[in-house]
N, C-alpha and C positions, 0 to 999 in steps of 0.2 A: 505493498500499500503506498511507496512512494518511499519507502525508508534508505531502499538502494541510491534514488538519486539522490538523500539528503544528504547522506555521506558521500557521496562523490560531490556533492555543492563544496562541503565543509572541508574537504581536500584537495579545493583549487580548480577539478575538473568543470567547466563551464560548458555551453551548450549540450545540453545533456535535453535527449528525448523521451518523454514517453506515450506508448501509442497503444491504448487498452480500451476495451468497450466504455460508454459514454456512462453508464453508473459509476463506474469502477472509477471513471476521471475526476468523477465527483468530489469522491472520497478522497480522493490523490490530492488534488485542488485545495481541498480544505486544509488537511493534512500539513501539506510544502505551505501553503501560504501563513498558516499559522507559526508553521516552525522558522522559516526563513526570511518571511513579508514580502507580500504579494506583488513588488516591486523587482522579485527573483523570480515571479512562475508566472509564464505567460502561456494561457488559453488557445483553442482552436479560433476563435473571436478577436481576440486582440492580437495573433498574429500577422495581419495585415497591417497592424499600423509600420511596423518597424521590420526590419528585416532581419529573418532568423537566424543570418549566422553571423552577427557580431552582437547576439545576445547570450551575457556570461551567467544563463539563469536556465530555469528549468521548460522546457515546451512539454505540455500535458496535452496531447490531442487524439483525437476520435481514429479510430481503427481504419477508415478508409481514405488517410491523408497518408497512407508511407505510400502508396501510387503514388504519390505527387512527386516524391523523390526520384532524381535520379542515381540510375545503378553508380553504385559509390559512394555516395553521399555520407554513410554512416560508416564510422572507421572500426566501430563495435558493435554487434547486437546479441543483446541476451534477452534468454527466453523464460521466466520465471512462472512457476504453477499453471502450464494448461497441458492438455492432453493432448 
């Protein structure tokens, strides 16, 4: 529920993306916003304002946005708790 993103942010890893189901994203956004501050959390609706590439925080995005990213966009992909 966002704890990996939290600890990565605390270690200085920026531009972290969480791509998940909508209802899970709502919980992750709340948790990360409470722990890191909402200025460090970008959501699907707020991502249109600024470029994601220069954002040093956590982007919480719905599952269908994975298809918007070009090949090679992510340096590392982690899959947790799915079948």
